[in-house]
C-alpha positions as CSV (number, residue, x, y, z in Angstrom):
1,M,-82.7,-110.3,-76.6
2,K,-81.2,-108.7,-79.6
3,S,-78.1,-109.8,-80.8
4,G,-75.8,-107.8,-82.9
5,N,-72.3,-106.8,-83.4
6,P,-70.8,-105.8,-80.2
7,L,-68.2,-103.7,-81.9
8,R,-70.9,-101.7,-83.6
9,N,-72.5,-100.9,-80.4
10,N,-69.3,-99.9,-78.9
11,S,-68.6,-97.7,-81.9
12,T,-71.9,-96.1,-81.7
13,D,-71.4,-95.2,-78.1
14,M,-68.0,-93.8,-78.8
15,N,-69.2,-91.7,-81.7
16,F,-71.9,-90.3,-79.5
17,N,-69.4,-89.4,-76.9
18,I,-67.2,-87.7,-79.4
19,Q,-70.0,-85.7,-80.8
20,S,-71.1,-84.7,-77.4
21,S,-67.6,-83.6,-76.6
22,H,-67.3,-81.6,-79.9
23,R,-70.6,-79.9,-79.2
24,N,-69.4,-78.9,-75.7
25,A,-66.1,-77.5,-77.1
26,I,-67.9,-75.6,-79.8
27,L,-70.3,-74.2,-77.3
28,L,-67.4,-73.0,-75.0
29,L,-65.6,-71.6,-77.9
30,S,-68.7,-69.7,-79.0
31,L,-69.2,-68.3,-75.5
32,G,-65.5,-67.2,-75.4
33,L,-65.7,-65.5,-78.7
34,S,-68.9,-63.9,-77.8
35,C,-67.3,-62.4,-74.6
36,I,-64.3,-61.3,-76.6
37,S,-66.4,-59.7,-79.2
38,T,-68.5,-57.9,-76.6
39,F,-65.4,-56.5,-74.9
40,T,-63.9,-55.5,-78.2
41,F,-67.0,-53.8,-79.4
42,G,-67.2,-52.1,-76.0
43,Q,-63.9,-50.4,-76.7
44,G,-64.9,-49.3,-80.2
45,I,-62.0,-51.1,-81.9
46,N,-62.4,-54.1,-84.2
47,E,-59.0,-54.9,-85.4
48,Q,-56.8,-58.0,-85.1
49,V,-53.1,-57.3,-84.6
50,T,-50.6,-60.0,-85.1
51,V,-47.2,-59.2,-83.6
52,T,-44.3,-60.7,-85.5
53,A,-41.4,-58.6,-84.2
54,A,-40.4,-56.2,-81.3
55,F,-42.8,-53.3,-80.9
56,E,-41.3,-49.9,-81.8
57,P,-43.9,-47.1,-81.4
58,T,-43.4,-43.9,-83.6
59,I,-45.2,-40.6,-83.9
60,S,-45.9,-39.2,-87.3
61,E,-44.9,-35.7,-88.1
62,T,-47.7,-33.2,-87.9
63,A,-48.3,-29.6,-88.9
64,K,-47.8,-27.2,-86.0
65,L,-49.6,-23.9,-85.4
66,S,-47.2,-20.9,-85.5
67,I,-49.6,-18.5,-83.8
68,S,-48.6,-17.1,-80.3
69,P,-51.2,-15.6,-78.0
70,S,-50.9,-11.9,-77.1
71,P,-52.7,-10.0,-74.4
72,D,-54.9,-7.2,-75.3
73,E,-53.3,-3.9,-74.7
74,T,-55.8,-2.0,-72.7
75,V,-55.2,1.0,-70.4
76,V,-56.5,0.6,-66.9
77,K,-57.2,3.8,-65.1
78,L,-57.3,3.6,-61.3
79,P,-60.0,5.7,-59.8
80,V,-59.0,8.6,-57.5
81,M,-59.6,7.6,-53.9
82,T,-60.2,9.9,-51.1
83,Y,-60.2,9.0,-47.4
84,S,-60.1,10.6,-44.0
85,V,-59.1,9.5,-40.6
86,K,-61.3,10.2,-37.7
87,P,-59.3,9.9,-34.4
88,L,-60.9,8.0,-31.8
89,Q,-59.5,7.8,-28.3
90,M,-59.6,4.4,-26.8
91,E,-60.7,4.5,-23.2
92,T,-58.4,2.5,-21.0
93,T,-58.4,1.8,-17.4
94,L,-55.4,0.9,-15.2
95,K,-56.0,-1.1,-12.1
96,P,-52.7,-1.8,-10.5
97,D,-52.4,-4.6,-8.1
98,N,-51.9,-3.8,-4.4
99,I,-48.3,-4.0,-3.4
100,T,-47.5,-5.0,0.1
101,P,-45.0,-2.4,1.5
102,V,-41.6,-3.6,2.6
103,K,-40.9,-3.2,6.2
104,L,-37.6,-1.5,6.7
105,V,-35.8,-2.0,9.9
106,G,-34.2,1.3,10.7
107,E,-30.7,1.2,12.1
108,P,-30.2,3.2,15.3
109,V,-28.5,6.5,14.8
110,K,-25.0,6.3,16.2
111,K,-24.5,8.6,19.1
112,L,-21.9,11.3,18.6
113,Y,-19.8,13.0,21.2
114,R,-18.6,16.6,21.0
115,N,-15.1,16.1,22.4
116,Y,-12.3,13.7,22.0
117,A,-9.0,13.9,24.0
118,R,-5.8,11.9,23.6
119,V,-2.7,12.1,25.8
120,G,0.4,10.1,26.1
121,F,4.1,10.0,26.9
122,G,7.1,8.3,25.3
123,N,10.8,7.7,25.5
124,Y,13.2,10.5,24.4
125,T,11.1,12.7,26.8
126,T,8.2,12.9,24.4
127,P,4.9,14.3,25.8
128,Y,1.9,14.2,23.5
129,A,-1.6,15.8,23.8
130,E,-4.4,16.2,21.2
131,F,-7.9,17.5,21.5
132,F,-10.8,17.7,19.1
133,A,-14.1,19.5,19.6
134,N,-16.9,19.5,17.1
135,S,-20.5,20.3,16.8
136,L,-23.1,17.5,16.6
137,R,-25.4,16.7,13.7
138,S,-26.9,19.8,12.2
139,K,-28.5,20.7,8.8
140,S,-27.5,24.4,9.2
141,Y,-23.9,24.5,10.4
142,S,-20.8,22.7,11.6
143,F,-17.9,23.9,13.8
144,G,-14.7,22.3,14.9
145,V,-11.5,22.9,16.9
146,H,-8.2,21.0,16.8
147,L,-5.4,21.4,19.3
148,K,-2.1,19.4,19.3
149,H,1.2,19.3,21.1
150,L,4.1,16.9,20.4
151,S,7.7,17.4,21.4
152,S,10.9,15.4,22.0
153,S,14.1,16.4,23.8
154,G,16.0,13.2,23.6
155,K,19.7,12.9,22.7
156,I,21.1,11.1,19.6
157,K,24.4,9.5,20.3
158,D,27.5,11.4,18.9
159,Y,25.3,14.3,17.8
160,P,24.4,17.7,19.3
161,K,21.0,18.8,20.7
162,S,18.2,17.4,18.4
163,S,15.0,18.5,20.3
164,N,11.9,19.4,18.3
165,S,8.3,20.4,18.9
166,L,5.0,21.0,17.2
167,N,2.1,23.1,18.5
168,L,-1.1,23.5,16.5
169,I,-4.4,25.2,16.8
170,Q,-7.0,25.0,14.0
171,L,-10.5,26.4,13.8
172,S,-13.1,25.5,11.0
173,G,-16.7,26.2,10.4
174,Q,-19.4,25.8,7.8
175,K,-22.8,27.3,7.2
176,F,-25.3,25.4,5.0
177,T,-28.0,27.2,3.1
178,E,-30.5,25.9,0.6
179,N,-28.2,26.4,-2.4
180,H,-24.8,27.3,-1.0
181,T,-22.1,26.3,1.6
182,I,-20.1,29.0,3.3
183,S,-16.8,27.9,4.9
184,V,-14.2,29.7,7.0
185,G,-11.0,28.5,8.7
186,A,-8.1,29.9,10.7
187,G,-5.1,28.4,12.4
188,Y,-1.6,28.7,13.9
189,R,1.3,26.3,13.8
190,R,4.6,26.5,15.6
191,N,7.5,24.2,14.8
192,V,10.9,24.1,16.5
193,A,13.9,22.2,15.2
194,H,17.6,22.1,15.7
195,H,20.3,21.8,13.0
196,Y,22.1,18.9,14.6
197,G,23.4,17.4,11.3
198,F,27.1,17.1,12.2
199,I,29.4,15.3,14.7
200,P,30.9,17.8,17.3
201,E,34.0,15.7,17.7
202,E,34.8,16.1,14.0
203,A,33.9,19.8,13.9
204,E,36.9,22.2,13.7
205,M,35.0,25.1,15.3
206,V,33.3,26.1,18.6
207,F,29.6,26.4,18.5
208,N,26.7,27.2,20.8
209,E,23.8,24.7,20.9
210,D,21.3,27.6,21.1
211,S,22.6,28.9,17.8
212,L,21.4,25.6,16.2
213,K,17.7,26.4,17.0
214,Q,15.2,27.2,14.3
215,R,11.6,28.1,14.8
216,F,8.8,28.5,12.2
217,N,5.6,30.4,12.9
218,R,2.8,29.8,10.5
219,L,-0.6,31.6,10.2
220,N,-3.4,30.7,7.9
221,F,-6.8,31.9,7.1
222,S,-9.4,30.9,4.5
223,A,-12.9,31.7,3.4
224,G,-15.1,30.5,0.6
225,I,-18.5,29.9,-0.8
226,K,-19.7,27.2,-3.3
227,S,-23.0,26.3,-4.8
228,N,-24.7,23.0,-4.3
229,Y,-27.6,23.1,-6.7
230,T,-29.6,20.0,-7.3
231,E,-30.7,21.1,-10.7
232,P,-28.1,20.1,-13.3
233,D,-28.6,23.2,-15.6
234,Q,-27.7,25.8,-12.9
235,L,-24.6,27.9,-13.1
236,N,-22.3,26.2,-10.5
237,H,-19.8,28.5,-8.9
238,R,-17.0,28.5,-6.3
239,V,-15.0,31.3,-4.9
240,G,-12.2,30.9,-2.4
241,L,-9.8,33.3,-0.6
242,S,-6.8,32.1,1.4
243,F,-3.9,33.8,3.3
244,N,-0.7,32.1,4.5
245,N,2.2,33.6,6.4
246,I,5.4,32.2,7.7
247,G,8.3,33.6,9.6
248,D,11.5,32.1,11.2
249,L,14.2,33.1,13.6
250,F,16.5,34.4,10.9
251,Q,14.3,37.3,9.6
252,T,12.8,35.4,6.7
253,R,9.1,36.2,6.0
254,E,6.8,35.1,3.3
255,S,3.1,35.8,2.7
256,L,0.9,34.3,0.1
257,I,-2.6,35.6,-0.9
258,R,-4.6,33.4,-3.2
259,V,-7.9,33.9,-4.9
260,N,-9.4,31.0,-6.7
261,T,-12.7,30.8,-8.5
262,R,-14.5,28.4,-10.9
263,L,-17.7,28.6,-13.0
264,D,-19.3,25.8,-14.9
265,K,-22.6,25.2,-16.7
266,R,-24.2,22.6,-18.8
267,F,-25.1,23.3,-22.4
268,E,-26.3,21.5,-25.5
269,L,-23.9,22.7,-28.1
270,F,-23.4,19.5,-30.1
271,D,-25.6,16.6,-31.0
272,L,-22.8,14.1,-30.5
273,T,-23.5,13.8,-26.8
274,E,-26.5,14.7,-24.6
275,Y,-24.8,17.7,-23.0
276,Q,-21.5,19.5,-22.6
277,V,-20.1,21.4,-19.6
278,L,-18.2,24.6,-20.2
279,A,-16.0,25.7,-17.3
280,L,-13.6,28.5,-16.5
281,E,-11.2,28.4,-13.6
282,A,-9.2,31.5,-12.5
283,D,-6.4,31.5,-10.0
284,L,-4.4,34.5,-8.7
285,R,-1.4,34.0,-6.4
286,F,0.4,37.0,-4.9
287,T,3.6,36.3,-3.0
288,G,5.6,38.7,-0.9
289,Y,9.0,37.5,0.2
290,K,11.7,39.0,2.5
291,D,14.9,37.6,4.0
292,S,18.1,39.2,5.4
293,T,19.4,40.0,1.9
294,L,16.5,40.3,-0.4
295,K,13.0,41.7,-0.7
296,Q,10.8,40.8,-3.6
297,S,7.2,40.3,-4.7
298,S,5.8,38.2,-7.5
299,S,2.4,37.1,-8.9
300,V,1.0,34.3,-11.1
301,I,-2.3,34.6,-12.9
302,T,-3.7,31.5,-14.3
303,L,-6.8,31.0,-16.5
304,K,-8.1,27.5,-17.4
305,P,-11.1,27.3,-19.8
306,S,-12.3,23.8,-20.6
307,V,-15.1,21.8,-22.1
308,S,-16.1,18.3,-20.9
309,T,-18.8,15.8,-21.9
310,E,-20.0,12.3,-21.1
311,F,-21.5,9.6,-23.2
312,E,-22.3,6.1,-22.0
313,E,-19.3,5.0,-19.9
314,Y,-16.9,7.6,-21.4
315,R,-15.9,11.0,-20.2
316,L,-13.7,13.6,-22.1
317,L,-12.1,16.9,-21.0
318,L,-10.3,19.4,-23.1
319,G,-8.8,22.8,-22.3
320,F,-5.7,24.8,-21.9
321,D,-3.7,26.5,-19.1
322,F,-2.9,30.1,-19.7
323,S,-0.4,31.4,-17.0
324,V,1.3,34.8,-16.7
325,Q,4.3,35.2,-14.4
326,I,4.8,38.7,-13.1
327,D,7.9,39.7,-11.2
328,S,11.0,41.6,-12.4
329,A,10.0,40.4,-15.9
330,S,6.7,39.1,-17.2
331,K,6.4,35.8,-19.0
332,V,3.5,34.0,-20.6
333,Y,3.0,30.2,-20.8
334,L,0.4,28.3,-22.6
335,S,-0.1,24.6,-21.9
336,P,-3.0,22.4,-23.3
337,F,-4.5,19.7,-21.1
338,A,-6.8,16.8,-22.0
339,E,-8.2,13.9,-20.1
340,A,-10.2,10.8,-21.1
341,Q,-11.9,8.4,-18.8
342,V,-13.7,5.1,-19.3
343,R,-15.8,3.3,-16.7
344,A,-16.5,-0.4,-17.1
345,L,-18.3,-3.2,-15.3
346,E,-20.6,-0.7,-13.4
347,D,-17.7,1.5,-12.3
348,A,-15.8,-1.5,-11.0
349,I,-12.9,-0.5,-13.3
350,V,-12.1,3.1,-14.1
351,I,-9.2,4.0,-16.4
352,T,-8.0,7.6,-16.9
353,A,-5.3,9.0,-19.2
354,G,-4.4,12.6,-20.1
355,I,-1.8,15.3,-20.7
356,T,-1.2,18.4,-18.7
357,G,1.3,21.2,-17.9
358,G,1.6,24.4,-16.0
359,L,3.6,26.7,-13.8
360,T,4.2,26.4,-10.0
361,R,6.2,28.2,-7.3
362,K,7.6,26.3,-4.3
363,G,8.1,29.0,-1.8
364,F,9.8,29.1,1.6
365,D,6.7,27.8,3.3
366,I,6.5,24.6,1.3
367,L,10.2,24.0,1.2
368,S,10.7,24.4,5.0
369,D,7.8,22.1,5.6
370,V,9.4,19.4,3.5
371,N,12.9,19.9,5.0
372,P,13.0,21.9,8.3
373,F,16.8,22.1,8.0
374,V,16.9,24.5,5.0
375,Q,18.7,27.8,4.9
376,S,16.7,30.9,5.6
377,V,18.0,32.5,2.5
378,L,17.1,30.4,-0.5
379,P,17.2,30.9,-4.3
380,L,13.5,30.6,-5.1
381,K,12.4,30.0,-8.7
382,Y,9.3,29.0,-10.7
383,T,9.1,25.4,-11.8
384,R,7.5,24.8,-15.2
385,D,6.0,21.5,-16.2
386,R,6.5,21.6,-19.9
387,F,4.5,18.4,-20.7
388,T,3.2,15.5,-18.6
389,F,1.5,12.4,-19.8
390,Y,-0.3,10.4,-17.1
391,A,-2.4,7.3,-16.9
392,G,-4.1,5.5,-14.0
393,A,-6.6,2.8,-13.2
394,R,-8.6,1.7,-10.2
395,A,-10.6,-1.4,-9.8
396,K,-12.6,-3.4,-7.3
397,A,-11.9,-7.1,-7.2
398,G,-15.0,-8.4,-5.5
399,K,-16.4,-6.8,-2.3
400,Y,-13.2,-6.7,-0.3
401,I,-10.2,-5.8,-2.5
402,D,-9.4,-2.4,-4.0
403,L,-6.6,-1.8,-6.5
404,S,-5.1,1.3,-8.0
405,A,-2.2,2.1,-10.2
406,S,-0.8,5.3,-11.7
407,F,2.1,6.3,-14.0
408,S,3.4,9.6,-15.4
409,T,6.2,10.9,-17.4
410,S,7.1,14.6,-17.4
411,S,9.5,17.1,-18.9
412,I,10.4,19.6,-16.1
413,E,12.2,22.9,-16.2
414,N,13.8,24.3,-13.0
415,E,13.1,21.5,-10.6
416,G,14.7,22.1,-7.2
417,F,16.8,19.6,-5.3
418,F,18.2,19.9,-1.8
419,I,22.0,19.8,-1.2
420,N,24.1,20.6,1.8
421,D,25.0,24.3,1.7
422,P,28.7,24.6,0.8
423,D,28.8,28.0,2.5
424,Q,28.1,26.5,5.9
425,P,31.2,25.3,7.7
426,L,29.3,22.5,9.5
427,L,27.4,21.5,6.3
428,N,24.3,21.2,8.6
429,R,21.9,23.3,6.5
430,F,20.5,22.8,3.1
431,T,20.0,25.0,0.1
432,L,18.6,24.4,-3.4
433,I,20.0,23.9,-6.8
434,Y,17.8,23.8,-9.9
435,N,18.0,21.5,-12.9
436,D,16.1,20.5,-16.0
437,G,15.2,17.0,-17.0
438,N,12.7,14.2,-17.4
439,V,11.1,12.1,-14.7
440,M,9.0,8.9,-14.6
441,K,6.8,8.2,-11.6
442,G,4.7,5.2,-10.8
443,R,2.7,4.0,-7.8
444,F,0.6,0.9,-7.1
445,E,-1.7,0.4,-4.2
446,A,-3.8,-2.5,-3.0
447,G,-6.3,-2.7,-0.1
448,F,-8.3,-5.4,1.6
449,H,-11.1,-4.8,4.0
450,S,-13.7,-6.9,5.7
451,G,-16.1,-4.5,7.3
452,E,-14.4,-2.7,10.2
453,R,-12.7,-5.8,11.5
454,I,-9.7,-6.3,9.1
455,R,-8.1,-3.5,7.0
456,I,-4.8,-4.0,5.1
457,T,-3.2,-1.6,2.6
458,A,0.0,-1.8,0.7
459,F,1.9,0.4,-1.8
460,A,4.9,0.5,-4.0
461,S,6.3,3.5,-5.9
462,F,9.3,4.7,-7.9
463,E,10.6,8.0,-9.1
464,K,13.4,7.9,-11.8
465,W,15.0,11.2,-12.9
466,S,17.1,11.8,-16.0
467,L,18.8,15.3,-15.6
468,T,21.0,17.4,-17.7
469,N,24.7,17.1,-17.3
470,D,24.1,13.6,-15.9
471,E,23.6,15.0,-12.4
472,M,21.9,12.9,-9.6
473,P,18.5,13.7,-8.2
474,W,19.8,14.8,-4.8
475,H,17.8,13.5,-1.8
476,R,15.2,11.8,-4.0
477,P,14.9,8.0,-3.2
478,V,14.2,6.0,-6.3
479,T,11.9,3.4,-4.7
480,S,9.6,3.3,-1.7
481,F,7.1,0.7,-0.5
482,G,5.3,-0.2,2.6
483,A,2.1,-1.7,4.1
484,E,-0.1,-1.3,7.2
485,G,-3.0,-3.2,8.6
486,S,-5.4,-3.3,11.5
487,Y,-7.3,-6.1,13.2
488,D,-10.3,-5.5,15.5
489,I,-10.8,-8.3,18.1
490,Q,-14.4,-8.3,19.3
491,K,-14.5,-4.5,19.2
492,K,-12.3,-4.7,22.3
493,I,-8.7,-4.8,21.2
494,L,-7.4,-3.1,18.1
495,V,-4.0,-4.2,16.8
496,K,-2.1,-2.2,14.1
497,A,1.1,-3.0,12.3
498,G,3.0,-1.7,9.4
499,F,6.3,-0.8,7.8
500,I,7.8,1.6,5.2
501,T,11.0,1.1,3.2
502,N,12.8,3.9,1.3
503,G,15.5,3.1,-1.1
504,K,18.9,4.7,-1.2
505,Q,19.4,8.4,-2.2
506,Y,22.3,10.6,-3.0
507,A,23.8,13.8,-1.5
508,Q,26.1,16.4,-2.9
509,L,28.9,17.7,-0.7
510,P,31.8,20.2,-1.3
511,S,35.3,18.8,-1.4
512,P,37.2,19.0,1.9
513,D,39.5,21.8,0.6
514,R,36.4,23.7,-0.8
515,D,38.1,24.3,-4.1
516,G,34.8,24.3,-6.0
517,D,34.7,20.6,-6.6
518,Y,31.8,18.4,-5.2
519,L,31.6,14.9,-3.9
520,T,28.7,12.4,-4.2
521,R,27.7,10.5,-1.1
522,T,25.2,7.7,-0.8
523,V,22.5,7.8,1.9
524,K,21.5,4.2,2.6
525,G,18.0,3.1,2.4
526,Y,16.1,2.1,5.5
527,T,13.1,0.1,6.8
528,D,10.9,1.4,9.7
529,I,8.6,-1.2,11.3
530,N,5.8,-0.1,13.7
531,L,3.3,-1.8,15.9
532,G,0.4,-0.5,17.9
533,V,-2.2,-1.9,20.3
534,E,-5.3,-0.2,21.7
535,Y,-7.5,-1.6,24.5
536,R,-11.1,-0.3,24.7
537,Y,-12.1,-0.4,28.3
538,T,-15.4,1.1,27.4
539,K,-16.8,2.8,24.2
540,L,-15.5,6.1,25.7
541,L,-12.3,5.2,27.4
542,S,-9.3,3.3,25.9
543,A,-5.6,2.9,26.4
544,F,-3.0,2.7,23.6
545,L,0.7,1.6,23.2
546,N,2.6,2.5,20.0
547,M,6.1,1.4,18.9
548,S,8.1,2.4,15.9
549,N,11.5,1.6,14.5
550,L,11.3,-1.8,16.1
551,M,14.6,-2.8,14.6
552,G,16.3,0.1,16.4
553,S,18.3,1.1,13.3
554,R,19.9,4.5,12.9
555,Y,18.8,5.6,9.5
556,H,19.1,9.0,7.9
557,L,16.2,11.1,6.6
558,W,18.7,13.7,5.2
559,Y,22.4,13.5,4.9
560,N,24.0,13.4,8.3
561,Y,20.6,13.7,10.0
562,P,19.9,10.4,11.8
563,A,16.4,9.6,13.2
564,Y,15.7,8.4,16.7
565,R,16.1,4.6,17.2
566,F,13.4,2.5,18.9
567,R,10.5,4.7,20.0
568,I,7.6,3.8,22.2
569,M,4.7,5.8,23.5
570,G,1.7,4.9,25.7
571,G,-1.4,6.9,26.7
572,V,-5.2,7.0,27.0
573,S,-8.0,8.5,25.0
574,Y,-11.5,9.6,26.1
575,S,-14.6,10.8,24.4
576,F,-17.2,13.0,26.1
């Protein structure tokens, strides 16, 4: 066993351990440097940078090239190209699908009857009879006869004999050809009235009731032909001839011959619309008049050229009225007329507005038909419509309601008004006075219908005059309105009801001492309510009962001419 210094041995071991540690550290350092060197040489950079401050990179100034590229200026010439198109028709085939036809259920043709008769009787000793006879369905002709009788011989309290009657016969016929319709007509009408417009107890003279009688005999005849082409570019034409004659018990006679014709054709004159229609209407009226003091004749010739067109929902008409009055002195009048119309909502609303004017003559025939108590000797004049503006609209509110409204304002020359004749001691006949002025008229109508079961109509109108010298529009009521309706109960009972109301009007009378002064009297307005019931025993036979003036009021149609009070009539009707 060796002995030695234990400290030496421990020192030797320690030195060895230190040396081994150094060798290992050197080896690790060499390996690390070798890796760093390998990585550094792999980047191609062998520099050592020691950062002693914040890094501020900068770029050194360099010289820049001042040369700009420019394209080569070369001329490019496009070659001339030629080509041609060879048409080639593509063959197509159409194979429509089969459509199943709709099965229509045809409605049975309603049976018509040639004849219809209606007879009845009412209070005030009022017999009534009416008869119609017509041809059945035909594509070549139609023919009809109308006969009527209505009379009353009742008394009105405090007044003289007031009986009246109406007798009528009218014939009409039409012939249908491929392109035309030929029509003829003839008739006779006889009216009897009495001038009962005074109270005998207040009269200061003796009179005979037979002297109050007036009778009018009227004859009429007409013939005409009109085209009914289906092609729109044909020359449409219409020619009509009519004759009217009237005579009374006091030697007054009047005859009117009228010829009326119209031509119109479509043209394409302007590009603004698809087509235009040029029209010319000519009218000739020749009147012969004779009374106990005067015999005269007069004529009016009227020409109305016009042009009209349509585009989309609009329609426009332009023209003028050229009238020549020929009697003791000839006069010429020229009046333009124009009309515009617009249709909206598939014709559910139609609005029309325009201007017009012209010349008319109200002869003895027309005046005595309006007022049967006129004098047989009347001052007859021409009435001139200097200018009229009118507007109107009609609309459908759903399936059951129809509405319409109209308005006009006119400047009139020589408008005639009825006044009690101051030359008649009893003031029971009327004559005419003429005046110039302006008038505004308006009318509104509304209707409701539900098939044939319910029908209701109502109207309201006004007529307001402004005359020279502040005179009143004698016997012209300012307002008028009314309504009527019918209700069909199971096609067995038909009920009708209605009323009409006329506002007050004014009458002119001479002063009691007949010194040339005149008085104004007010004719009160009135309301007439009517009711009717018809019971259909069969489709051919029915009975009816009609009542009017249910309130039983004594109202006046003309000054001092009261109407009958409550009236009732019953009867039967039959078709065969």
